[in-house]
C-alpha positions as CSV (number, residue, x, y, z in Angstrom):
1,X,10.3,14.5,-55.5
2,X,13.2,14.3,-53.3
3,X,12.4,12.2,-50.0
4,X,12.7,14.4,-46.7
5,X,16.6,13.9,-44.8
6,X,16.5,11.5,-41.8
7,X,18.5,12.6,-38.8
8,X,19.9,10.2,-36.2
9,X,20.7,10.8,-32.9
10,X,20.6,9.9,-29.6
11,X,17.7,10.3,-27.0
12,X,15.6,9.2,-24.0
13,X,12.6,7.9,-24.9
14,X,9.3,7.6,-23.0
15,X,6.5,5.5,-24.1
16,X,2.9,5.7,-22.6
17,X,-0.3,3.7,-23.1
18,X,-3.8,3.6,-21.0
19,X,-4.5,0.0,-19.4
20,X,-7.8,-1.3,-20.5
21,X,-8.8,1.6,-22.6
22,X,-10.9,-0.4,-25.2
23,X,-13.1,-2.0,-22.5
24,X,-13.0,1.7,-20.7
25,X,-14.6,2.9,-24.4
26,X,-16.9,0.2,-24.7
27,X,-18.5,1.3,-21.4
28,X,-18.6,4.8,-22.1
29,X,-17.5,6.7,-25.3
30,X,-18.0,10.1,-24.3
31,X,-17.2,10.0,-20.7
32,X,-13.7,8.0,-21.4
33,X,-12.9,10.8,-24.4
34,X,-13.4,13.2,-21.4
35,X,-11.4,11.4,-18.8
36,X,-8.9,11.0,-21.9
37,X,-8.7,14.6,-22.5
38,X,-8.5,15.8,-18.3
39,X,-5.6,13.2,-17.7
40,X,-3.7,14.0,-21.2
41,X,-3.9,17.5,-20.1
42,X,-1.5,16.7,-16.9
43,X,0.3,14.6,-18.9
44,X,1.4,16.5,-21.5
45,X,2.4,19.9,-19.0
46,X,4.5,17.0,-16.9
47,X,6.3,16.2,-20.1
48,X,6.6,19.9,-21.2
49,X,7.7,21.0,-18.0
50,X,10.6,18.6,-17.9
51,X,11.4,19.4,-21.6
52,X,10.2,16.6,-23.1
53,X,9.1,16.7,-26.7
54,X,5.6,14.8,-27.7
55,X,6.0,13.0,-30.9
56,X,3.2,10.2,-30.5
57,X,-0.4,10.9,-29.4
58,X,-2.1,8.3,-31.4
59,X,-5.5,7.8,-29.3
60,X,-4.6,6.6,-25.8
61,X,-0.8,5.9,-26.3
62,X,1.8,9.0,-25.6
63,X,5.5,9.0,-27.0
64,X,7.6,11.6,-25.8
65,X,11.7,12.4,-26.4
66,X,14.0,13.9,-24.0
67,X,17.3,15.7,-24.1
68,X,18.3,14.2,-20.7
69,X,17.6,10.6,-19.1
70,X,17.1,12.2,-15.5
71,X,14.3,14.4,-16.9
72,X,12.5,11.3,-18.6
73,X,12.3,9.4,-15.7
74,X,11.3,12.5,-13.2
75,X,8.5,13.0,-15.3
76,X,7.5,9.5,-15.5
77,X,7.0,9.4,-12.0
78,X,5.5,12.4,-11.8
79,X,2.8,11.6,-14.6
80,X,2.1,8.5,-12.5
81,X,1.6,10.4,-9.1
82,X,-0.6,12.8,-11.0
83,X,-2.4,10.0,-12.0
84,X,-2.9,8.1,-8.8
85,X,-4.3,11.6,-7.6
86,X,-6.7,12.5,-10.4
87,X,-8.5,8.8,-10.9
88,X,-9.2,9.2,-6.7
89,X,-12.5,11.7,-8.0
90,X,-13.5,8.6,-10.3
91,X,-15.4,6.0,-9.7
92,X,-13.0,2.7,-9.4
93,X,-14.4,1.6,-12.6
94,X,-13.9,4.8,-14.6
95,X,-10.2,5.4,-13.5
96,X,-7.7,5.5,-15.9
97,X,-4.2,4.3,-15.4
98,X,-1.1,4.0,-17.5
99,X,1.8,2.0,-18.3
100,X,5.1,3.6,-18.9
101,X,8.6,2.5,-20.6
102,X,11.8,4.4,-20.8
103,X,14.9,3.4,-23.0
104,X,17.9,5.1,-24.2
105,X,18.7,4.5,-27.5
106,X,19.5,5.5,-31.4
107,X,16.0,7.3,-33.1
108,X,15.1,8.7,-36.9
109,X,14.1,11.7,-36.7
110,X,11.6,12.0,-40.0
111,X,8.8,14.6,-40.9
112,X,8.2,15.6,-37.3
113,X,8.1,11.8,-36.0
114,X,10.7,9.6,-34.4
115,X,11.1,5.7,-35.5
116,X,13.8,3.2,-35.1
117,X,14.7,0.3,-32.2
118,X,15.2,2.6,-29.6
119,X,11.0,3.6,-30.1
120,X,9.9,0.2,-30.5
121,X,12.0,-0.6,-27.3
122,X,10.5,2.0,-25.0
123,X,6.9,0.9,-26.3
124,X,7.5,-2.7,-25.4
125,X,8.7,-1.9,-22.3
126,X,5.5,-0.3,-21.8
127,X,3.9,-3.5,-22.3
128,X,5.7,-5.2,-19.2
129,X,5.2,-2.5,-16.8
130,X,2.5,-3.1,-14.2
131,X,-1.1,-0.9,-14.2
132,X,0.7,2.7,-13.0
133,X,4.4,1.3,-13.0
134,X,7.1,1.9,-14.8
135,X,9.6,-0.3,-16.4
136,X,13.4,0.8,-17.6
137,X,16.0,-0.8,-20.0
138,X,19.7,-1.5,-17.9
139,X,21.4,1.5,-20.2
140,X,18.6,3.8,-18.2
141,X,18.8,1.8,-14.6
142,X,22.6,2.1,-14.7
143,X,22.6,6.0,-15.9
144,X,20.0,6.8,-13.2
145,X,21.4,4.7,-9.8
146,X,24.5,6.9,-8.9
147,X,22.4,9.9,-9.9
148,X,19.0,9.5,-8.4
149,X,17.6,8.0,-5.3
150,X,15.8,5.8,-6.7
151,X,14.8,1.6,-7.0
152,X,14.7,-0.7,-9.6
153,X,13.6,-4.6,-9.3
154,X,15.4,-6.2,-11.7
155,X,13.1,-8.6,-14.0
156,X,15.7,-10.5,-15.5
157,X,16.2,-11.0,-19.5
158,X,13.1,-10.3,-21.5
159,X,12.0,-11.3,-25.1
160,X,11.0,-8.2,-27.0
161,X,8.7,-8.9,-30.0
162,X,10.8,-7.6,-33.4
163,X,14.2,-7.2,-31.3
164,X,16.8,-9.7,-31.9
165,X,18.2,-10.1,-28.7
166,X,16.6,-10.3,-25.1
167,X,17.1,-7.2,-23.0
168,X,17.8,-6.7,-19.3
169,X,14.4,-5.5,-18.0
170,X,13.9,-3.3,-14.3
171,X,11.1,-2.1,-12.5
172,X,11.2,1.3,-11.0
173,X,9.7,1.2,-7.4
174,X,8.5,4.4,-6.4
175,X,5.4,6.0,-4.1
176,X,2.3,6.3,-6.3
177,X,1.2,8.5,-3.8
178,X,4.0,10.6,-3.4
179,X,3.8,14.2,-4.3
180,X,4.2,14.4,-8.4
181,X,7.4,17.0,-8.6
182,X,9.4,17.4,-11.8
183,X,13.1,18.4,-10.3
184,X,13.5,21.6,-12.0
185,X,17.0,22.7,-9.9
186,X,18.0,20.0,-12.8
187,X,17.2,22.2,-15.5
188,X,19.1,25.5,-16.5
189,X,16.1,27.1,-18.4
190,X,14.6,27.8,-14.8
191,X,18.0,28.9,-12.8
192,X,17.8,32.0,-11.5
193,X,20.0,34.8,-13.4
194,X,22.7,35.3,-10.6
195,X,26.0,35.0,-12.3
196,X,27.2,37.4,-15.3
197,X,26.9,35.8,-18.7
198,X,30.2,34.7,-19.2
199,X,30.0,32.5,-16.1
200,X,26.5,31.1,-17.4
201,X,28.2,30.2,-20.6
202,X,30.8,28.6,-19.1
203,X,28.5,26.8,-16.6
204,X,26.2,25.4,-19.8
205,X,29.4,24.0,-21.4
206,X,30.2,22.2,-18.5
207,X,26.5,21.1,-18.2
208,X,26.8,20.2,-21.6
209,X,29.5,18.2,-21.3
210,X,28.5,16.4,-18.3
211,X,25.3,15.6,-20.0
212,X,27.0,14.0,-23.0
213,X,29.4,12.2,-21.0
214,X,26.4,11.0,-18.7
215,X,24.7,9.7,-22.2
216,X,27.8,8.0,-23.5
217,X,27.9,5.8,-20.2
218,X,24.1,4.8,-20.5
219,X,24.8,4.1,-24.0
220,X,28.0,2.1,-23.3
221,X,26.5,0.5,-20.5
222,X,23.3,-1.0,-22.7
223,X,25.8,-2.8,-25.4
224,X,28.7,-3.3,-23.3
225,X,27.9,-7.6,-23.0
226,X,26.8,-7.7,-26.9
227,X,28.1,-10.0,-29.2
228,X,26.8,-8.0,-31.8
229,X,29.5,-6.0,-33.7
230,X,26.8,-3.6,-35.3
231,X,26.6,-2.3,-31.4
232,X,29.9,-1.2,-31.3
233,X,29.8,0.0,-34.7
234,X,27.0,2.3,-33.5
235,X,28.6,3.7,-30.1
236,X,31.8,4.4,-32.4
237,X,29.6,6.3,-34.7
238,X,28.0,8.4,-32.3
239,X,31.4,8.7,-30.0
240,X,34.1,8.7,-32.1
241,X,36.5,10.0,-29.2
242,X,34.7,8.4,-26.4
243,X,36.2,7.3,-23.6
244,X,35.5,3.5,-24.5
245,X,36.4,4.1,-27.9
246,X,39.5,2.0,-27.6
247,X,37.9,-1.0,-25.8
248,X,35.0,-0.9,-28.4
249,X,37.1,-1.0,-31.1
250,X,39.3,-3.7,-30.1
251,X,36.0,-5.7,-29.2
252,X,34.8,-4.9,-33.3
253,X,37.9,-5.8,-34.4
254,X,37.1,-9.4,-32.5
255,X,33.7,-9.3,-33.9
256,X,31.9,-8.5,-30.2
257,X,32.6,-9.5,-27.2
258,X,32.8,-13.1,-27.4
259,X,35.4,-14.9,-29.8
260,X,34.1,-14.6,-33.4
261,X,35.6,-13.1,-36.3
262,X,36.0,-9.8,-37.0
263,X,32.8,-7.8,-38.8
264,X,33.9,-7.6,-41.9
265,X,34.9,-11.4,-42.5
266,X,31.8,-12.2,-40.3
267,X,29.5,-9.7,-42.4
268,X,31.1,-8.8,-46.2
269,X,28.0,-7.7,-47.2
270,X,26.3,-6.4,-43.8
271,X,24.9,-2.9,-43.7
272,X,27.9,-1.4,-41.7
273,X,30.4,-2.6,-43.9
274,X,31.1,1.1,-45.3
275,X,31.0,2.4,-41.8
276,X,33.3,-0.8,-40.4
277,X,35.8,0.6,-43.3
278,X,35.9,3.9,-42.2
279,X,36.2,3.2,-38.6
280,X,39.2,0.9,-39.0
281,X,40.7,3.0,-41.4
282,X,40.5,5.8,-38.5
283,X,41.5,3.9,-36.2
284,X,44.5,2.5,-38.3
285,X,45.9,6.3,-38.7
286,X,45.2,7.1,-34.9
287,X,48.0,3.8,-34.3
288,X,50.3,5.6,-37.3
289,X,50.2,8.9,-35.5
């Protein structure tokens, strides 16, 4: 049988996990499962309200994808604030807290699930977060800090299991006791229909363009200091006419941001060699025109 096709896309990924779940289960399985069910009802509702799609729900973990980094962030903060409230009704030793990680990256979609380094990094970030806290990558921080009022604590470069290079990680500073709110003003589906259908279509097109540019900037922010030519190849694959395409091409031809040999010279049998040939041919054609 033919294998199902793989879909590759750029997405904001939220990974969450219950802290001390095994300990809670060891103490009282039935009560822990009941608490998890109650908490997950709240968590899932907030993710759906922020237009997230839940993929992984293995035991005490949650994996969700969002079309907007801003929506993923608001969802994460609202989840932690809602969990703080839900836990107030429980004895201190029975409270269930989540850790959350948010990443923006390339993911693979297959058989209704998502895979890839973008997902793995989000899961590893969750493990670095405080109990009831949120950690994000530099790309997420760079995207958010000019768009929302949020404070981030720089945790420096962190070595992530199964990820080749260290990642710059940031802790989100927020009020855990605040009122959990998903800013639906950011959501076009909740906006009152006060304009004509033509005006709405034009507005949605503009919003789509703006969101695409924001995603591109966030993606570039996560790779712009890399020495790995594959990062720039991936950027050019997603944004061949992007605002950083010329810079990415220049770095690609130089093998990265440092002084290295070109990608094809350095990696003649590399996994991106075909893409590199295509990209360089397209660049040559543009220069010739």
